[in-house]
Phi, psi and omega in degrees: 000137179272127186298328181290325177295318179298316176302316182295318180305312181297321181292319172306311181296321184282325181275331179096004180185164185291321187292314180293320177300322175300315181300313181298318183275346181076030175236170181282157176295319172306320174298321178300315179298321180292323183294316183298314177306311182295316180300313177298317172309319182289334178259348178072033184201148174295134185245335186228136171249139181256125172234173180298334178275353175143205183244135187226156174299140177293152182306135178086356178259009186298321181293326179298325182289325173295317176295325173304306181302319179296323173301318183288313173301318179293327176293325180292313180303314181299319182289317177294332183292342176281342186257329181205139177300139188206128181231136178241129190248129174262138178214135181295151190325290192290333179290321177292329181271323189249336189245324195271351187294319182299316182295319176302316178293316191282327174292314178304326178292323184280329191264071185293336179282352188281118176290326182213137173229123185239154172230133178248117180253133187197177176293159189299318181296320176293320173298318173305313183297317185291321177301313186289334183269358180078015179287335172237155184270324187208147185223141172261122193225150174280343173200161187225135182255018176056038178284149189286151176087016181219153175252122187235127178230153176295118178279306182194170171246123185253123179301149166241152182229149174276128180245145177217157175300161183291339177264007179292154177303327186280346190301326181269000184274150177288330177190166173230159176285147175306327186286342181293344178290338178300125180087345176281118181308128184241147178258129178257159185244231184290136181297155169065035180265355185081003182298320177297319177301311179305318186290321176296320189287323184265332181253350181066226185284355176294329181297327175289347184258357180291141181263105178270113179291314179197158170250130187255355171090347179205149177298323181295325177291318180301316184299315178299324179288318179292322174301326181278001177084015181283343183162190177242175181201167173240121187225167169297137193296320182299334180289340186235024180296317176299314181294325180291316182297323185269003181056028166291327172225165183232137177260137185241116178299146169268128182292122180074006179235129168253113180273126184204147182245129179276124184250145187238153168236140190220147176211163176295139177290344180272354175285150177292141184294347178251008179279182185300321183295311179302323184291319177292318174306315178291328175300313177297313182299331181284000000 
């Protein structure tokens, strides 16, 4: 696939038509048409449909649009990398929000030659995709799937806790039994965080018997829901440190069970061992 043709294709979709795309790109409309035809020939499929309201992705090509956008972004990053040192760190949601910021700051302070340091925060599965596509150089992850071509090491084991509102019957208890969780309405947070894996590893078959009342999509929403009495939850301890200190929430230990999630840092094995990505991974591990 020709990168110039891909840029033309995306401009047609963004502008809504061949004529407007030609004007934005500073080329003729027949040239735009030729670029689209060559791109479609190269993939063997129609990519654009024309309607009165404008031009739209052909049915079944929505994923191709996302990949095309990623290719253009990656090409721009490749070009900029020749002009100035640049590192993009990917972080699974809770890690980027609650854990990674001090390390990001201290690394930035140490690497004075780095012209730009960025962080991308997203779901764990999406950060993995960005790592594989080259959109991020190094990733901090809540789980790792052993994909080939990457170096992944354990960063740390982060404790997780059962949280309840301050007026919950468990709030004054020294501990509860793991089986006590069964039947208690629980609030789930962001998808694809690996919390289910952790619970299966730590709780065994009890994990399959837990009652999830709802999934709210973020830890911040979970904390608000628990404070409102909608249920209890299990979250990374670092994500509720402020609420626990202020006694807005209470953590209840599980008798005989230590909840902890193994966190990872990963980078491409093709990157130099003394490059910025490797240095950031080493910075976390230290």
